[in-house]
C-alpha positions in Angstrom: 54.1 -28.8 48.3 51.7 -25.9 49.0 52.9 -24.1 45.9 52.5 -27.2 43.8 48.9 -27.6 45.1 48.1 -24.0 44.1 49.5 -24.6 40.6 47.4 -27.8 40.2 44.3 -26.0 41.5 44.8 -23.0 39.2 45.4 -25.4 36.2 42.2 -27.3 37.0 40.2 -24.0 37.2 41.6 -22.9 33.8 40.6 -26.2 32.3 37.1 -25.9 33.7 36.8 -22.3 32.3 38.1 -23.4 29.0 35.5 -26.2 28.8 32.7 -23.8 29.8 33.8 -21.2 27.1 34.0 -24.0 24.5 30.5 -25.2 25.4 29.1 -21.7 25.1 30.9 -21.2 21.8 29.4 -24.5 20.5 25.9 -23.4 21.6 26.3 -20.1 19.8 27.5 -21.8 16.6 24.6 -24.3 16.9 22.1 -21.5 17.3 23.4 -19.3 14.5 21.9 -21.3 11.6 18.6 -21.5 13.4 18.6 -17.7 13.9 19.3 -17.2 10.3 16.6 -19.7 9.3 14.1 -17.9 11.5 15.0 -14.6 9.9 14.7 -15.9 6.3 11.6 -17.8 7.2 9.5 -14.7 7.9 6.1 -15.4 6.4 5.6 -14.3 2.8 2.7 -11.8 2.7 0.6 -10.4 -0.2 1.6 -6.8 -0.1 1.5 -4.3 -3.0 3.7 -1.2 -3.5 2.4 2.0 -4.9 5.1 2.7 -7.5 4.9 6.5 -6.8 7.0 5.6 -3.7 10.0 5.1 -6.1 9.0 7.8 -8.7 12.5 9.3 -9.2 14.1 5.8 -9.4 11.7 4.7 -12.0 12.4 7.8 -14.1 16.1 7.0 -14.1 15.9 3.2 -14.3 12.5 1.7 -14.9 13.6 -1.9 -15.5 16.1 -2.0 -12.6 13.6 -0.4 -10.2 10.9 -2.9 -11.0 13.3 -5.7 -10.5 14.3 -4.4 -7.1 10.7 -4.1 -6.0 10.2 -7.8 -6.8 13.4 -8.8 -5.0 12.4 -6.9 -1.9 9.4 -9.3 -1.5 6.4 -7.3 -2.8 3.9 -9.4 -4.5 2.0 -6.8 -6.5 2.2 -3.2 -7.7 -0.1 -0.2 -8.0 0.8 2.0 -11.0 0.9 5.8 -10.9 2.1 6.4 -14.5 -0.9 6.1 -16.9 -1.1 8.4 -19.8 -2.3 8.1 -23.4 -3.0 4.4 -23.2 0.4 3.5 -21.7 1.9 2.9 -18.3 5.3 4.5 -17.8 5.6 4.8 -21.5 5.0 1.1 -22.0 2.1 -0.5 -23.7 -0.3 -2.3 -21.2 1.0 -5.7 -22.4 4.6 -4.6 -22.0 4.0 -3.2 -18.5 2.1 -6.4 -17.4 5.0 -8.6 -18.8 7.6 -6.5 -17.0 5.8 -6.7 -13.6 5.2 -10.5 -14.0 8.9 -11.1 -15.0 9.8 -9.5 -11.7 7.7 -12.0 -9.9 4.7 -9.8 -9.1 1.3 -9.1 -10.5 -0.4 -5.8 -11.6 -3.0 -5.1 -9.0 -4.3 -1.5 -9.5 -3.6 1.9 -10.9 -4.1 5.5 -9.9 -5.5 7.6 -12.8 -7.9 10.4 -13.1 -9.9 12.5 -15.5 -11.2 15.7 -13.9 -14.4 17.4 -15.0 -14.2 20.7 -16.7 -16.2 23.7 -15.4 -18.6 23.2 -18.3 -19.0 19.5 -17.6 -19.5 20.3 -13.9 -22.2 22.8 -14.8 -24.2 20.9 -17.4 -23.5 17.3 -16.0 -22.7 16.1 -19.5 -20.1 13.4 -19.0 -20.1 12.2 -22.6 -16.5 13.2 -23.4 -15.2 12.3 -20.0 -16.7 8.8 -20.3 -15.2 8.4 -23.8 -11.8 9.0 -22.2 -12.6 6.4 -19.5 -13.6 3.9 -22.2 -10.0 4.0 -23.5 -8.5 4.0 -20.0 -10.5 1.0 -19.0 -9.4 -0.9 -22.1 -5.8 -0.1 -21.3 -6.1 -1.1 -17.6 -7.8 -4.3 -18.5 -5.1 -5.2 -21.0 -2.5 -4.5 -18.3 -4.1 -7.0 -16.0 -5.5 -4.5 -13.5 -8.2 -5.4 -11.0 -8.8 -2.0 -9.6 -8.8 1.5 -11.1 -8.6 4.3 -8.6 -9.0 8.1 -8.9 -6.2 9.4 -6.6 -7.5 13.0 -6.0 -10.0 15.6 -7.1 -10.1 19.4 -7.0 -12.1 20.4 -3.9 -15.7 21.3 -5.1 -16.9 24.7 -4.1 -20.5 23.6 -3.4 -22.4 20.5 -2.3 -24.1 20.6 -5.7 -20.7 20.2 -7.4 -19.7 17.5 -5.1 -23.0 15.7 -5.9 -22.1 16.0 -9.6 -18.8 14.3 -8.9 -20.5 11.5 -7.0 -22.8 10.9 -10.0 -19.8 11.0 -12.3 -17.9 8.4 -10.1 -21.0 6.2 -10.2 -21.0 6.3 -14.0 -17.2 5.4 -14.1 -17.7 2.6 -11.6 -20.6 1.2 -13.6 -18.4 1.1 -16.7 -15.6 -0.5 -14.8 -17.9 -3.2 -13.4 -19.2 -4.0 -16.9 -15.6 -4.6 -17.9 -14.6 -6.7 -15.0 -12.8 -3.9 -13.1 -13.6 -2.2 -9.8 -13.5 1.6 -9.4 -12.4 3.4 -6.3 -11.5 6.8 -4.8 -8.3 7.5 -2.8 -8.4 10.2 -0.2 -6.0 12.8 1.1 -6.6 15.1 4.1 -8.7 17.8 2.4 -11.7 15.5 2.2 -12.1 15.9 6.0 -13.0 19.6 5.6 -16.6 20.7 5.3 -18.3 21.9 2.1 -21.2 24.0 3.3 -22.3 22.1 6.3 -21.2 18.6 5.3 -17.9 16.7 5.8 -16.7 16.0 2.2 -15.6 12.4 2.9 -18.9 11.5 4.6 -20.9 13.0 1.7 -19.0 11.0 -0.8 -19.4 7.7 1.1 -23.2 8.4 1.4 -23.8 9.5 -2.2 -21.8 7.0 -4.2 -23.2 3.6 -5.0 -21.4 0.8 -3.1 -22.1 -1.4 -6.1 -19.9 0.8 -8.3 -17.5 2.8 -6.0 -15.2 1.6 -3.2 -12.8 3.8 -1.2 -9.1 3.2 -1.0 -8.5 4.6 2.4 -5.1 6.3 2.9 -4.9 5.7 6.6 -2.2 8.3 7.2 -4.2 11.1 5.6 -7.3 10.2 7.6 -5.3 10.5 10.8 -3.9 13.8 9.5 -7.4 14.9 8.9 -8.0 14.2 12.7 -10.3 11.3 12.2 -10.1 7.6 13.0 -9.8 5.0 10.2 -11.4 2.4 12.5 -14.5 4.6 13.1 -14.9 4.7 9.3 -14.5 1.0 9.0 -17.3 0.4 11.4 -19.6 3.1 10.1 -19.2 2.0 6.4 -18.5 -1.7 6.6 -17.1 -3.3 3.5 -16.4 0.0 1.6 -12.6 -0.1 1.9 -11.4 -2.9 -0.3 -7.9 -1.5 -0.6 -5.9 0.3 2.1 -3.0 2.6 1.6 -0.7 1.8 4.4 1.3 5.0 4.9 3.1 7.1 7.5 4.8 10.4 7.4 7.9 8.7 6.2 8.8 5.0 6.7 6.0 2.9 8.3 5.9 3.2 12.1 8.3 6.1 12.0 6.0 8.9 13.2 4.2 7.0 16.0 1.0 8.8 15.1 -0.8 6.2 13.1 -2.5 3.4 15.1 -1.5 0.5 12.8 -2.4 -2.2 15.3 -6.0 -1.0 15.6 -6.2 -0.7 11.8 -5.0 -4.3 11.2 -7.3 -5.6 13.9 -10.3 -4.2 12.1 -9.7 -5.0 8.4 -12.6 -7.5 8.4 -15.1 -4.6 9.1 -13.3 -2.5 6.5 -13.8 -5.2 3.9 -10.1 -5.1 3.0 -8.9 -7.4 0.2 -5.4 -5.9 -0.3 -2.9 -3.6 1.4 -0.7 -1.2 -0.5 2.4 0.4 0.8 3.1 4.0 -0.1 6.2 6.0 1.0 6.1 9.7 -0.1 8.9 11.1 2.1 12.1 9.4 3.3 14.7 9.4 6.0 16.9 7.3 3.8 17.4 6.5 0.1 13.9 5.8 -1.3 14.7 2.1 -2.0 15.9 1.7 1.6 12.8 3.4 3.1 10.5 1.3 1.0 12.3 -1.9 2.1 12.1 -0.8 5.7 8.3 -0.2 5.4 7.8 -3.7 3.9 9.9 -5.3 6.7 7.7 -3.5 9.2 4.6 -5.2 7.8 6.3 -8.6 7.3 7.4 -8.6 11.0 4.0 -7.4 12.3 2.0 -10.5 13.5 -1.3 -8.6 13.0 -0.7 -8.3 9.2 -2.3 -11.3 7.5 -0.5 -13.4 4.9 -3.3 -12.5 2.5 -6.5 -10.5 2.7 -8.0 -12.0 -0.4 -8.6 -15.6 0.7 
């Protein structure tokens, strides 16, 4: 009888354990669709990609790469392939159509026309501005909102830097007359001094806010050993576009204070954020997708900065 009791007790415990495990399994099954729904329901955000991030992919497969960028979830692109009136060898109209077919819009473009030594010396921008007339026409036909000079040769003197500021004011004026907005994109060298003046500060102070905005590359500001937020507060409203970048994938280095940056975009005057990935731990497409996911999952990043 004692043995029979033990068997019954053991059987009863097994049945209880089976019921508990079955309940847990049912709960997990019930939760699974919800978890997947939450994952796919991450808020869609207006985030652009600087196509330089996928420069080698675009050379090999322009159409396929553009399609992948749209499928990732980017809503706009910034071009870095303008030459002779075309973008990546396509007419402005073709480029616009290709980007829109991938579910995105054409936001901006990096393009530049440097001054020659003669133009720098005599301040005659006539030929340079003729070049810009054609560039502006092409950018407008491609649906651009912003035209951005992505770099400049470091001027040797403040006089030469002043000449560039005047040149940028002239380009900005032409852009504004044609419904575009002109800006300058920094690297780290702008945080060196020319004579006794920090180059970036001089440019901010000597370009007309009506004609020239600054597309701050937050990574390069940090590499220049300055604070993006300090600049946002010192020059409110000048930073309409931000290049959100890290050493490699976003958040990878731990050196860029993205939280502080995203908390102060109102002071900056930010209307759009643009991802750029120049170096990679993984395949470029993978690194770019990881960087986008970082922003999509960051609660401090707004769904749109242009509303």
